PDB file of N, CA, C and O in Angstrom:
ATOM      1  N   MET A   1      14.724  30.813  -0.110  1.00  0.00           N
ATOM      2  CA  MET A   1      13.927  32.012  -0.229  1.00  0.00           C
ATOM      3  C   MET A   1      12.863  32.079   0.868  1.00  0.00           C
ATOM      4  O   MET A   1      12.499  33.167   1.313  1.00  0.00           O
ATOM      5  N   ILE A   2      12.373  30.943   1.297  1.00  0.00           N
ATOM      6  CA  ILE A   2      11.365  30.952   2.354  1.00  0.00           C
ATOM      7  C   ILE A   2      11.968  31.507   3.638  1.00  0.00           C
ATOM      8  O   ILE A   2      11.342  32.309   4.332  1.00  0.00           O
ATOM      9  N   LYS A   3      13.183  31.076   3.948  1.00  0.00           N
ATOM     10  CA  LYS A   3      13.825  31.553   5.167  1.00  0.00           C
ATOM     11  C   LYS A   3      13.995  33.072   5.117  1.00  0.00           C
ATOM     12  O   LYS A   3      13.818  33.759   6.123  1.00  0.00           O
ATOM     13  N   LYS A   4      14.341  33.586   3.935  1.00  0.00           N
ATOM     14  CA  LYS A   4      14.511  35.028   3.757  1.00  0.00           C
ATOM     15  C   LYS A   4      13.187  35.764   3.993  1.00  0.00           C
ATOM     16  O   LYS A   4      13.183  36.909   4.445  1.00  0.00           O
ATOM     17  N   ASN A   5      12.084  35.113   3.690  1.00  0.00           N
ATOM     18  CA  ASN A   5      10.748  35.706   3.821  1.00  0.00           C
ATOM     19  C   ASN A   5       9.917  34.973   4.873  1.00  0.00           C
ATOM     20  O   ASN A   5       8.698  34.858   4.741  1.00  0.00           O
ATOM     21  N   GLN A   6      10.571  34.488   5.898  1.00  0.00           N
ATOM     22  CA  GLN A   6       9.922  33.604   6.864  1.00  0.00           C
ATOM     23  C   GLN A   6       8.720  34.260   7.547  1.00  0.00           C
ATOM     24  O   GLN A   6       7.676  33.625   7.698  1.00  0.00           O
ATOM     25  N   GLU A   7       8.853  35.505   7.954  1.00  0.00           N
ATOM     26  CA  GLU A   7       7.743  36.170   8.651  1.00  0.00           C
ATOM     27  C   GLU A   7       6.530  36.307   7.717  1.00  0.00           C
ATOM     28  O   GLU A   7       5.397  36.051   8.124  1.00  0.00           O
ATOM     29  N   GLU A   8       6.774  36.708   6.477  1.00  0.00           N
ATOM     30  CA  GLU A   8       5.687  36.844   5.505  1.00  0.00           C
ATOM     31  C   GLU A   8       5.060  35.476   5.204  1.00  0.00           C
ATOM     32  O   GLU A   8       3.851  35.374   4.997  1.00  0.00           O
ATOM     33  N   TYR A   9       5.889  34.433   5.182  1.00  0.00           N
ATOM     34  CA  TYR A   9       5.419  33.059   4.957  1.00  0.00           C
ATOM     35  C   TYR A   9       4.402  32.656   6.025  1.00  0.00           C
ATOM     36  O   TYR A   9       3.305  32.192   5.714  1.00  0.00           O
ATOM     37  N   TYR A  10       4.790  32.845   7.300  1.00  0.00           N
ATOM     38  CA  TYR A  10       3.899  32.455   8.390  1.00  0.00           C
ATOM     39  C   TYR A  10       2.655  33.334   8.445  1.00  0.00           C
ATOM     40  O   TYR A  10       1.574  32.856   8.790  1.00  0.00           O
ATOM     41  N   THR A  11       2.796  34.605   8.111  1.00  0.00           N
ATOM     42  CA  THR A  11       1.639  35.504   8.066  1.00  0.00           C
ATOM     43  C   THR A  11       0.649  35.039   7.006  1.00  0.00           C
ATOM     44  O   THR A  11      -0.560  35.021   7.240  1.00  0.00           O
ATOM     45  N   ALA A  12       1.170  34.661   5.833  1.00  0.00           N
ATOM     46  CA  ALA A  12       0.301  34.190   4.752  1.00  0.00           C
ATOM     47  C   ALA A  12      -0.433  32.912   5.170  1.00  0.00           C
ATOM     48  O   ALA A  12      -1.621  32.759   4.886  1.00  0.00           O
ATOM     49  N   ILE A  13       0.262  32.004   5.834  1.00  0.00           N
ATOM     50  CA  ILE A  13      -0.379  30.766   6.309  1.00  0.00           C
ATOM     51  C   ILE A  13      -1.470  31.085   7.325  1.00  0.00           C
ATOM     52  O   ILE A  13      -2.576  30.552   7.244  1.00  0.00           O
ATOM     53  N   GLN A  14      -1.158  31.948   8.270  1.00  0.00           N
ATOM     54  CA  GLN A  14      -2.141  32.310   9.295  1.00  0.00           C
ATOM     55  C   GLN A  14      -3.357  32.980   8.681  1.00  0.00           C
ATOM     56  O   GLN A  14      -4.490  32.673   9.049  1.00  0.00           O
ATOM     57  N   ASN A  15      -3.126  33.898   7.742  1.00  0.00           N
ATOM     58  CA  ASN A  15      -4.245  34.586   7.085  1.00  0.00           C
ATOM     59  C   ASN A  15      -5.106  33.604   6.303  1.00  0.00           C
ATOM     60  O   ASN A  15      -6.329  33.740   6.267  1.00  0.00           O
ATOM     61  N   CYS A  16      -4.473  32.618   5.678  1.00  0.00           N
ATOM     62  CA  CYS A  16      -5.229  31.593   4.937  1.00  0.00           C
ATOM     63  C   CYS A  16      -6.064  30.747   5.895  1.00  0.00           C
ATOM     64  O   CYS A  16      -7.215  30.422   5.599  1.00  0.00           O
ATOM     65  N   ASN A  17      -5.492  30.394   7.029  1.00  0.00           N
ATOM     66  CA  ASN A  17      -6.249  29.629   8.030  1.00  0.00           C
ATOM     67  C   ASN A  17      -7.463  30.420   8.505  1.00  0.00           C
ATOM     68  O   ASN A  17      -8.556  29.874   8.656  1.00  0.00           O
ATOM     69  N   ASN A  18      -7.254  31.711   8.739  1.00  0.00           N
ATOM     70  CA  ASN A  18      -8.358  32.558   9.209  1.00  0.00           C
ATOM     71  C   ASN A  18      -9.423  32.742   8.130  1.00  0.00           C
ATOM     72  O   ASN A  18     -10.615  32.763   8.433  1.00  0.00           O
ATOM     73  N   ALA A  19      -8.997  32.876   6.867  1.00  0.00           N
ATOM     74  CA  ALA A  19      -9.933  33.130   5.765  1.00  0.00           C
ATOM     75  C   ALA A  19     -10.593  31.851   5.262  1.00  0.00           C
ATOM     76  O   ALA A  19     -11.652  31.902   4.637  1.00  0.00           O
ATOM     77  N   GLY A  20      -9.986  30.728   5.526  1.00  0.00           N
ATOM     78  CA  GLY A  20     -10.545  29.473   5.062  1.00  0.00           C
ATOM     79  C   GLY A  20     -10.242  29.167   3.603  1.00  0.00           C
ATOM     80  O   GLY A  20     -10.870  28.293   3.006  1.00  0.00           O
ATOM     81  N   ASN A  21      -9.282  29.883   3.027  1.00  0.00           N
ATOM     82  CA  ASN A  21      -8.835  29.563   1.660  1.00  0.00           C
ATOM     83  C   ASN A  21      -7.340  29.849   1.557  1.00  0.00           C
ATOM     84  O   ASN A  21      -6.761  30.506   2.422  1.00  0.00           O
ATOM     85  N   SER A  22      -6.731  29.351   0.498  1.00  0.00           N
ATOM     86  CA  SER A  22      -5.267  29.425   0.390  1.00  0.00           C
ATOM     87  C   SER A  22      -4.775  30.453  -0.619  1.00  0.00           C
ATOM     88  O   SER A  22      -3.611  30.418  -1.021  1.00  0.00           O
ATOM     89  N   THR A  23      -5.642  31.364  -1.032  1.00  0.00           N
ATOM     90  CA  THR A  23      -5.275  32.335  -2.064  1.00  0.00           C
ATOM     91  C   THR A  23      -4.028  33.142  -1.693  1.00  0.00           C
ATOM     92  O   THR A  23      -3.099  33.253  -2.494  1.00  0.00           O
ATOM     93  N   GLU A  24      -4.007  33.696  -0.499  1.00  0.00           N
ATOM     94  CA  GLU A  24      -2.866  34.532  -0.097  1.00  0.00           C
ATOM     95  C   GLU A  24      -1.568  33.734  -0.067  1.00  0.00           C
ATOM     96  O   GLU A  24      -0.520  34.234  -0.476  1.00  0.00           O
ATOM     97  N   PHE A  25      -1.633  32.495   0.416  1.00  0.00           N
ATOM     98  CA  PHE A  25      -0.436  31.660   0.466  1.00  0.00           C
ATOM     99  C   PHE A  25       0.066  31.336  -0.943  1.00  0.00           C
ATOM    100  O   PHE A  25       1.269  31.380  -1.202  1.00  0.00           O
ATOM    101  N   ILE A  26      -0.852  31.013  -1.843  1.00  0.00           N
ATOM    102  CA  ILE A  26      -0.472  30.712  -3.225  1.00  0.00           C
ATOM    103  C   ILE A  26       0.171  31.926  -3.871  1.00  0.00           C
ATOM    104  O   ILE A  26       1.187  31.800  -4.555  1.00  0.00           O
ATOM    105  N   GLU A  27      -0.416  33.112  -3.658  1.00  0.00           N
ATOM    106  CA  GLU A  27       0.163  34.338  -4.219  1.00  0.00           C
ATOM    107  C   GLU A  27       1.549  34.599  -3.643  1.00  0.00           C
ATOM    108  O   GLU A  27       2.459  35.008  -4.364  1.00  0.00           O
ATOM    109  N   PHE A  28       1.708  34.361  -2.336  1.00  0.00           N
ATOM    110  CA  PHE A  28       3.014  34.529  -1.697  1.00  0.00           C
ATOM    111  C   PHE A  28       4.043  33.583  -2.323  1.00  0.00           C
ATOM    112  O   PHE A  28       5.150  33.997  -2.664  1.00  0.00           O
ATOM    113  N   MET A  29       3.667  32.316  -2.467  1.00  0.00           N
ATOM    114  CA  MET A  29       4.600  31.337  -3.021  1.00  0.00           C
ATOM    115  C   MET A  29       4.957  31.660  -4.467  1.00  0.00           C
ATOM    116  O   MET A  29       6.112  31.508  -4.866  1.00  0.00           O
ATOM    117  N   LEU A  30       3.990  32.098  -5.249  1.00  0.00           N
ATOM    118  CA  LEU A  30       4.274  32.474  -6.637  1.00  0.00           C
ATOM    119  C   LEU A  30       5.233  33.659  -6.695  1.00  0.00           C
ATOM    120  O   LEU A  30       6.118  33.709  -7.550  1.00  0.00           O
ATOM    121  N   LYS A  31       5.056  34.602  -5.792  1.00  0.00           N
ATOM    122  CA  LYS A  31       5.963  35.753  -5.731  1.00  0.00           C
ATOM    123  C   LYS A  31       7.386  35.298  -5.393  1.00  0.00           C
ATOM    124  O   LYS A  31       8.350  35.747  -6.012  1.00  0.00           O
ATOM    125  N   VAL A  32       7.506  34.410  -4.417  1.00  0.00           N
ATOM    126  CA  VAL A  32       8.827  33.905  -4.014  1.00  0.00           C
ATOM    127  C   VAL A  32       9.477  33.122  -5.160  1.00  0.00           C
ATOM    128  O   VAL A  32      10.673  33.263  -5.412  1.00  0.00           O
ATOM    129  N   ILE A  33       8.695  32.310  -5.839  1.00  0.00           N
ATOM    130  CA  ILE A  33       9.222  31.545  -6.978  1.00  0.00           C
ATOM    131  C   ILE A  33       9.682  32.497  -8.080  1.00  0.00           C
ATOM    132  O   ILE A  33      10.752  32.310  -8.660  1.00  0.00           O
ATOM    133  N   ASP A  34       8.872  33.517  -8.368  1.00  0.00           N
ATOM    134  CA  ASP A  34       9.225  34.499  -9.391  1.00  0.00           C
ATOM    135  C   ASP A  34      10.531  35.218  -9.039  1.00  0.00           C
ATOM    136  O   ASP A  34      11.398  35.386  -9.896  1.00  0.00           O
ATOM    137  N   GLU A  35      10.666  35.637  -7.793  1.00  0.00           N
ATOM    138  CA  GLU A  35      11.903  36.302  -7.352  1.00  0.00           C
ATOM    139  C   GLU A  35      13.104  35.363  -7.477  1.00  0.00           C
ATOM    140  O   GLU A  35      14.186  35.781  -7.891  1.00  0.00           O
ATOM    141  N   SER A  36      12.908  34.106  -7.120  1.00  0.00           N
ATOM    142  CA  SER A  36      13.997  33.122  -7.212  1.00  0.00           C
ATOM    143  C   SER A  36      14.441  32.922  -8.658  1.00  0.00           C
ATOM    144  O   SER A  36      15.636  32.869  -8.949  1.00  0.00           O
ATOM    145  N   ILE A  37      13.475  32.813  -9.551  1.00  0.00           N
ATOM    146  CA  ILE A  37      13.800  32.640 -10.968  1.00  0.00           C
ATOM    147  C   ILE A  37      14.532  33.860 -11.503  1.00  0.00           C
ATOM    148  O   ILE A  37      15.512  33.724 -12.235  1.00  0.00           O
ATOM    149  N   ASN A  38      14.066  35.052 -11.143  1.00  0.00           N
ATOM    150  CA  ASN A  38      14.738  36.280 -11.585  1.00  0.00           C
ATOM    151  C   ASN A  38      16.173  36.341 -11.081  1.00  0.00           C
ATOM    152  O   ASN A  38      17.079  36.727 -11.821  1.00  0.00           O
ATOM    153  N   ASP A  39      16.383  35.961  -9.820  1.00  0.00           N
ATOM    154  CA  ASP A  39      17.747  35.946  -9.265  1.00  0.00           C
ATOM    155  C   ASP A  39      18.633  34.955 -10.010  1.00  0.00           C
ATOM    156  O   ASP A  39      19.788  35.255 -10.313  1.00  0.00           O
ATOM    157  N   MET A  40      18.094  33.776 -10.303  1.00  0.00           N
ATOM    158  CA  MET A  40      18.870  32.762 -11.023  1.00  0.00           C
ATOM    159  C   MET A  40      19.215  33.226 -12.434  1.00  0.00           C
ATOM    160  O   MET A  40      20.327  33.001 -12.912  1.00  0.00           O
ATOM    161  N   MET A  41      18.260  33.874 -13.101  1.00  0.00           N
ATOM    162  CA  MET A  41      18.508  34.356 -14.459  1.00  0.00           C
ATOM    163  C   MET A  41      19.575  35.444 -14.454  1.00  0.00           C
ATOM    164  O   MET A  41      20.421  35.486 -15.347  1.00  0.00           O
ATOM    165  N   LEU A  42      19.544  36.321 -13.458  1.00  0.00           N
ATOM    166  CA  LEU A  42      20.552  37.368 -13.357  1.00  0.00           C
ATOM    167  C   LEU A  42      21.931  36.766 -13.115  1.00  0.00           C
ATOM    168  O   LEU A  42      22.912  37.189 -13.727  1.00  0.00           O
ATOM    169  N   GLU A  43      22.007  35.789 -12.230  1.00  0.00           N
ATOM    170  CA  GLU A  43      23.285  35.116 -11.965  1.00  0.00           C
ATOM    171  C   GLU A  43      23.803  34.421 -13.221  1.00  0.00           C
ATOM    172  O   GLU A  43      24.996  34.482 -13.518  1.00  0.00           O
ATOM    173  N   GLN A  44      22.913  33.764 -13.957  1.00  0.00           N
ATOM    174  CA  GLN A  44      23.301  33.070 -15.188  1.00  0.00           C
ATOM    175  C   GLN A  44      23.826  34.058 -16.216  1.00  0.00           C
ATOM    176  O   GLN A  44      24.820  33.788 -16.890  1.00  0.00           O
ATOM    177  N   LYS A  45      23.163  35.200 -16.339  1.00  0.00           N
ATOM    178  CA  LYS A  45      23.579  36.218 -17.298  1.00  0.00           C
ATOM    179  C   LYS A  45      24.972  36.735 -16.953  1.00  0.00           C
ATOM    180  O   LYS A  45      25.816  36.894 -17.835  1.00  0.00           O
ATOM    181  N   GLU A  46      25.211  36.997 -15.670  1.00  0.00           N
ATOM    182  CA  GLU A  46      26.523  37.477 -15.248  1.00  0.00           C
ATOM    183  C   GLU A  46      27.596  36.435 -15.520  1.00  0.00           C
ATOM    184  O   GLU A  46      28.685  36.776 -15.980  1.00  0.00           O
ATOM    185  N   THR A  47      27.304  35.174 -15.244  1.00  0.00           N
ATOM    186  CA  THR A  47      28.258  34.089 -15.488  1.00  0.00           C
ATOM    187  C   THR A  47      28.568  33.973 -16.976  1.00  0.00           C
ATOM    188  O   THR A  47      29.725  33.791 -17.356  1.00  0.00           O
ATOM    189  N   THR A  48      27.546  34.076 -17.818  1.00  0.00           N
ATOM    190  CA  THR A  48      27.734  33.980 -19.263  1.00  0.00           C
ATOM    191  C   THR A  48      28.609  35.119 -19.759  1.00  0.00           C
ATOM    192  O   THR A  48      29.488  34.903 -20.593  1.00  0.00           O
ATOM    193  N   GLN A  49      28.382  36.330 -19.259  1.00  0.00           N
ATOM    194  CA  GLN A  49      29.192  37.471 -19.674  1.00  0.00           C
ATOM    195  C   GLN A  49      30.638  37.295 -19.240  1.00  0.00           C
ATOM    196  O   GLN A  49      31.555  37.592 -20.006  1.00  0.00           O
ATOM    197  N   GLU A  50      30.854  36.815 -18.014  1.00  0.00           N
ATOM    198  CA  GLU A  50      32.216  36.587 -17.537  1.00  0.00           C
ATOM    199  C   GLU A  50      32.913  35.541 -18.397  1.00  0.00           C
ATOM    200  O   GLU A  50      34.081  35.711 -18.747  1.00  0.00           O
ATOM    201  N   THR A  51      32.225  34.477 -18.737  1.00  0.00           N
ATOM    202  CA  THR A  51      32.809  33.416 -19.557  1.00  0.00           C
ATOM    203  C   THR A  51      33.168  33.946 -20.933  1.00  0.00           C
ATOM    204  O   THR A  51      34.231  33.614 -21.459  1.00  0.00           O
ATOM    205  N   ALA A  52      32.306  34.764 -21.529  1.00  0.00           N
ATOM    206  CA  ALA A  52      32.578  35.337 -22.849  1.00  0.00           C
ATOM    207  C   ALA A  52      33.798  36.238 -22.797  1.00  0.00           C
ATOM    208  O   ALA A  52      34.627  36.204 -23.707  1.00  0.00           O
ATOM    209  N   GLN A  53      33.925  37.038 -21.758  1.00  0.00           N
ATOM    210  CA  GLN A  53      35.087  37.903 -21.630  1.00  0.00           C
ATOM    211  C   GLN A  53      36.357  37.077 -21.493  1.00  0.00           C
ATOM    212  O   GLN A  53      37.368  37.388 -22.123  1.00  0.00           O
ATOM    213  N   GLU A  54      36.317  36.045 -20.689  1.00  0.00           N
ATOM    214  CA  GLU A  54      37.488  35.194 -20.527  1.00  0.00           C
ATOM    215  C   GLU A  54      37.867  34.569 -21.863  1.00  0.00           C
ATOM    216  O   GLU A  54      39.050  34.481 -22.191  1.00  0.00           O
ATOM    217  N   THR A  55      36.895  34.143 -22.622  1.00  0.00           N
ATOM    218  CA  THR A  55      37.162  33.541 -23.914  1.00  0.00           C
ATOM    219  C   THR A  55      37.818  34.548 -24.855  1.00  0.00           C
ATOM    220  O   THR A  55      38.786  34.216 -25.539  1.00  0.00           O
ATOM    221  N   THR A  56      37.309  35.756 -24.893  1.00  0.00           N
ATOM    222  CA  THR A  56      37.898  36.799 -25.733  1.00  0.00           C
ATOM    223  C   THR A  56      39.311  37.110 -25.274  1.00  0.00           C
ATOM    224  O   THR A  56      40.217  37.262 -26.094  1.00  0.00           O
ATOM    225  N   GLN A  57      39.497  37.203 -23.984  1.00  0.00           N
ATOM    226  CA  GLN A  57      40.828  37.480 -23.459  1.00  0.00           C
ATOM    227  C   GLN A  57      41.800  36.350 -23.792  1.00  0.00           C
ATOM    228  O   GLN A  57      42.960  36.607 -24.112  1.00  0.00           O
ATOM    229  N   GLU A  58      41.340  35.116 -23.720  1.00  0.00           N
ATOM    230  CA  GLU A  58      42.189  33.986 -24.102  1.00  0.00           C
ATOM    231  C   GLU A  58      42.569  34.058 -25.574  1.00  0.00           C
ATOM    232  O   GLU A  58      43.715  33.797 -25.939  1.00  0.00           O
ATOM    233  N   LYS A  59      41.611  34.409 -26.413  1.00  0.00           N
ATOM    234  CA  LYS A  59      41.889  34.536 -27.843  1.00  0.00           C
ATOM    235  C   LYS A  59      42.933  35.611 -28.085  1.00  0.00           C
ATOM    236  O   LYS A  59      43.832  35.430 -28.907  1.00  0.00           O
ATOM    237  N   ILE A  60      42.824  36.714 -27.388  1.00  0.00           N
ATOM    238  CA  ILE A  60      43.810  37.797 -27.529  1.00  0.00           C
ATOM    239  C   ILE A  60      45.184  37.303 -27.108  1.00  0.00           C
ATOM    240  O   ILE A  60      46.174  37.542 -27.800  1.00  0.00           O
ATOM    241  N   LEU A  61      45.245  36.613 -25.973  1.00  0.00           N
ATOM    242  CA  LEU A  61      46.539  36.090 -25.506  1.00  0.00           C
ATOM    243  C   LEU A  61      47.137  35.107 -26.511  1.00  0.00           C
ATOM    244  O   LEU A  61      48.344  35.114 -26.750  1.00  0.00           O
ATOM    245  N   ASN A  62      46.298  34.270 -27.091  1.00  0.00           N
ATOM    246  CA  ASN A  62      46.797  33.316 -28.087  1.00  0.00           C
ATOM    247  C   ASN A  62      47.349  34.031 -29.316  1.00  0.00           C
ATOM    248  O   ASN A  62      48.374  33.630 -29.866  1.00  0.00           O
ATOM    249  N   LEU A  63      46.664  35.096 -29.744  1.00  0.00           N
ATOM    250  CA  LEU A  63      47.183  35.875 -30.886  1.00  0.00           C
ATOM    251  C   LEU A  63      48.534  36.488 -30.557  1.00  0.00           C
ATOM    252  O   LEU A  63      49.441  36.485 -31.389  1.00  0.00           O
ATOM    253  N   ILE A  64      48.668  37.009 -29.356  1.00  0.00           N
ATOM    254  CA  ILE A  64      49.935  37.630 -28.942  1.00  0.00           C
ATOM    255  C   ILE A  64      51.034  36.580 -28.839  1.00  0.00           C
ATOM    256  O   ILE A  64      52.177  36.839 -29.212  1.00  0.00           O
ATOM    257  N   ARG A  65      50.692  35.390 -28.331  1.00  0.00           N
ATOM    258  CA  ARG A  65      51.687  34.318 -28.248  1.00  0.00           C
ATOM    259  C   ARG A  65      52.198  33.919 -29.633  1.00  0.00           C
ATOM    260  O   ARG A  65      53.386  33.658 -29.824  1.00  0.00           O
ATOM    261  N   LYS A  66      51.271  33.880 -30.595  1.00  0.00           N
ATOM    262  CA  LYS A  66      51.649  33.506 -31.953  1.00  0.00           C
ATOM    263  C   LYS A  66      52.438  34.609 -32.656  1.00  0.00           C
ATOM    264  O   LYS A  66      53.329  34.333 -33.459  1.00  0.00           O
ATOM    265  N   ASN A  67      52.099  35.860 -32.344  1.00  0.00           N
ATOM    266  CA  ASN A  67      52.745  36.994 -33.006  1.00  0.00           C
ATOM    267  C   ASN A  67      52.892  38.134 -32.003  1.00  0.00           C
ATOM    268  O   ASN A  67      52.016  38.995 -31.908  1.00  0.00           O
ATOM    269  N   PRO A  68      54.007  38.145 -31.245  1.00  0.00           N
ATOM    270  CA  PRO A  68      54.189  39.146 -30.195  1.00  0.00           C
ATOM    271  C   PRO A  68      54.138  40.603 -30.687  1.00  0.00           C
ATOM    272  O   PRO A  68      53.914  41.510 -29.886  1.00  0.00           O
ATOM    273  N   SER A  69      54.341  40.834 -31.971  1.00  0.00           N
ATOM    274  CA  SER A  69      54.323  42.218 -32.470  1.00  0.00           C
ATOM    275  C   SER A  69      52.975  42.584 -33.101  1.00  0.00           C
ATOM    276  O   SER A  69      52.874  43.608 -33.778  1.00  0.00           O
ATOM    277  N   ILE A  70      51.951  41.774 -32.893  1.00  0.00           N
ATOM    278  CA  ILE A  70      50.636  42.036 -33.471  1.00  0.00           C
ATOM    279  C   ILE A  70      50.046  43.321 -32.875  1.00  0.00           C
ATOM    280  O   ILE A  70      50.212  43.596 -31.687  1.00  0.00           O
ATOM    281  N   THR A  71      49.368  44.089 -33.700  1.00  0.00           N
ATOM    282  CA  THR A  71      48.762  45.338 -33.235  1.00  0.00           C
ATOM    283  C   THR A  71      47.318  45.085 -32.806  1.00  0.00           C
ATOM    284  O   THR A  71      46.737  44.043 -33.110  1.00  0.00           O
ATOM    285  N   GLN A  72      46.759  46.051 -32.100  1.00  0.00           N
ATOM    286  CA  GLN A  72      45.361  45.935 -31.683  1.00  0.00           C
ATOM    287  C   GLN A  72      44.436  45.926 -32.902  1.00  0.00           C
ATOM    288  O   GLN A  72      43.418  45.234 -32.900  1.00  0.00           O
ATOM    289  N   VAL A  73      44.775  46.672 -33.916  1.00  0.00           N
ATOM    290  CA  VAL A  73      43.966  46.708 -35.140  1.00  0.00           C
ATOM    291  C   VAL A  73      43.968  45.326 -35.793  1.00  0.00           C
ATOM    292  O   VAL A  73      42.928  44.850 -36.247  1.00  0.00           O
ATOM    293  N   GLU A  74      45.137  44.683 -35.840  1.00  0.00           N
ATOM    294  CA  GLU A  74      45.229  43.344 -36.431  1.00  0.00           C
ATOM    295  C   GLU A  74      44.443  42.319 -35.596  1.00  0.00           C
ATOM    296  O   GLU A  74      43.783  41.435 -36.141  1.00  0.00           O
ATOM    297  N   MET A  75      44.525  42.455 -34.278  1.00  0.00           N
ATOM    298  CA  MET A  75      43.763  41.555 -33.407  1.00  0.00           C
ATOM    299  C   MET A  75      42.263  41.762 -33.616  1.00  0.00           C
ATOM    300  O   MET A  75      41.500  40.798 -33.671  1.00  0.00           O
ATOM    301  N   ALA A  76      41.854  43.005 -33.731  1.00  0.00           N
ATOM    302  CA  ALA A  76      40.437  43.315 -33.937  1.00  0.00           C
ATOM    303  C   ALA A  76      39.927  42.655 -35.210  1.00  0.00           C
ATOM    304  O   ALA A  76      38.838  42.081 -35.227  1.00  0.00           O
ATOM    305  N   LYS A  77      40.714  42.739 -36.271  1.00  0.00           N
ATOM    306  CA  LYS A  77      40.319  42.097 -37.535  1.00  0.00           C
ATOM    307  C   LYS A  77      40.229  40.580 -37.361  1.00  0.00           C
ATOM    308  O   LYS A  77      39.268  39.953 -37.808  1.00  0.00           O
ATOM    309  N   ALA A  78      41.218  40.008 -36.722  1.00  0.00           N
ATOM    310  CA  ALA A  78      41.276  38.553 -36.561  1.00  0.00           C
ATOM    311  C   ALA A  78      40.116  38.023 -35.710  1.00  0.00           C
ATOM    312  O   ALA A  78      39.639  36.909 -35.927  1.00  0.00           O
ATOM    313  N   LEU A  79      39.669  38.825 -34.746  1.00  0.00           N
ATOM    314  CA  LEU A  79      38.621  38.369 -33.825  1.00  0.00           C
ATOM    315  C   LEU A  79      37.263  38.990 -34.125  1.00  0.00           C
ATOM    316  O   LEU A  79      36.298  38.781 -33.389  1.00  0.00           O
ATOM    317  N   ASP A  80      37.196  39.745 -35.197  1.00  0.00           N
ATOM    318  CA  ASP A  80      35.952  40.399 -35.599  1.00  0.00           C
ATOM    319  C   ASP A  80      35.400  41.285 -34.477  1.00  0.00           C
ATOM    320  O   ASP A  80      34.213  41.250 -34.156  1.00  0.00           O
ATOM    321  N   LEU A  81      36.301  42.079 -33.896  1.00  0.00           N
ATOM    322  CA  LEU A  81      35.949  43.045 -32.863  1.00  0.00           C
ATOM    323  C   LEU A  81      36.426  44.421 -33.293  1.00  0.00           C
ATOM    324  O   LEU A  81      37.130  44.563 -34.293  1.00  0.00           O
ATOM    325  N   THR A  82      36.038  45.429 -32.531  1.00  0.00           N
ATOM    326  CA  THR A  82      36.587  46.759 -32.780  1.00  0.00           C
ATOM    327  C   THR A  82      37.924  46.874 -32.041  1.00  0.00           C
ATOM    328  O   THR A  82      38.229  46.070 -31.160  1.00  0.00           O
ATOM    329  N   ARG A  83      38.702  47.871 -32.406  1.00  0.00           N
ATOM    330  CA  ARG A  83      39.947  48.096 -31.683  1.00  0.00           C
ATOM    331  C   ARG A  83      39.641  48.441 -30.233  1.00  0.00           C
ATOM    332  O   ARG A  83      40.374  48.038 -29.331  1.00  0.00           O
ATOM    333  N   ASP A  84      38.551  49.192 -30.002  1.00  0.00           N
ATOM    334  CA  ASP A  84      38.149  49.517 -28.628  1.00  0.00           C
ATOM    335  C   ASP A  84      37.785  48.248 -27.851  1.00  0.00           C
ATOM    336  O   ASP A  84      38.061  48.149 -26.655  1.00  0.00           O
ATOM    337  N   GLY A  85      37.165  47.278 -28.534  1.00  0.00           N
ATOM    338  CA  GLY A  85      36.846  46.008 -27.896  1.00  0.00           C
ATOM    339  C   GLY A  85      38.098  45.256 -27.473  1.00  0.00           C
ATOM    340  O   GLY A  85      38.141  44.652 -26.402  1.00  0.00           O
ATOM    341  N   ILE A  86      39.102  45.298 -28.314  1.00  0.00           N
ATOM    342  CA  ILE A  86      40.381  44.658 -27.971  1.00  0.00           C
ATOM    343  C   ILE A  86      41.003  45.373 -26.775  1.00  0.00           C
ATOM    344  O   ILE A  86      41.448  44.738 -25.819  1.00  0.00           O
ATOM    345  N   SER A  87      41.028  46.697 -26.844  1.00  0.00           N
ATOM    346  CA  SER A  87      41.607  47.494 -25.763  1.00  0.00           C
ATOM    347  C   SER A  87      40.887  47.217 -24.445  1.00  0.00           C
ATOM    348  O   SER A  87      41.532  47.065 -23.408  1.00  0.00           O
ATOM    349  N   TYR A  88      39.572  47.153 -24.477  1.00  0.00           N
ATOM    350  CA  TYR A  88      38.771  46.872 -23.291  1.00  0.00           C
ATOM    351  C   TYR A  88      39.165  45.532 -22.667  1.00  0.00           C
ATOM    352  O   TYR A  88      39.351  45.435 -21.454  1.00  0.00           O
ATOM    353  N   ASN A  89      39.290  44.509 -23.504  1.00  0.00           N
ATOM    354  CA  ASN A  89      39.627  43.180 -22.990  1.00  0.00           C
ATOM    355  C   ASN A  89      41.059  43.079 -22.520  1.00  0.00           C
ATOM    356  O   ASN A  89      41.358  42.280 -21.633  1.00  0.00           O
ATOM    357  N   ILE A  90      41.943  43.858 -23.082  1.00  0.00           N
ATOM    358  CA  ILE A  90      43.342  43.856 -22.630  1.00  0.00           C
ATOM    359  C   ILE A  90      43.435  44.487 -21.255  1.00  0.00           C
ATOM    360  O   ILE A  90      44.223  44.041 -20.421  1.00  0.00           O
ATOM    361  N   LYS A  91      42.646  45.515 -21.007  1.00  0.00           N
ATOM    362  CA  LYS A  91      42.679  46.218 -19.717  1.00  0.00           C
ATOM    363  C   LYS A  91      42.089  45.393 -18.580  1.00  0.00           C
ATOM    364  O   LYS A  91      42.388  45.658 -17.415  1.00  0.00           O
ATOM    365  N   LYS A  92      41.269  44.412 -18.884  1.00  0.00           N
ATOM    366  CA  LYS A  92      40.590  43.608 -17.838  1.00  0.00           C
ATOM    367  C   LYS A  92      41.561  42.740 -17.089  1.00  0.00           C
ATOM    368  O   LYS A  92      41.162  42.007 -16.184  1.00  0.00           O
TER     369      LYS A  92
END
């Protein structure tokens, strides 16, 4: 993240040297840390959603393997989803 904000990083250091205190640099670093944490949380959320979808899709495939003539309504009941939820995961 520092490399991404390299110019602002050096500006904050220079301003702190000129002012004789590190307030601006600390605020800059806290902002960068906050942005990094937000990016990581967003990535984690996306990964969790993808994993959940894969799991649901695997469950659907397993139901079909066990009973090739199973309906979407029956799958929805078995997986505690709506029929639209089953349809959504089948289309993925």
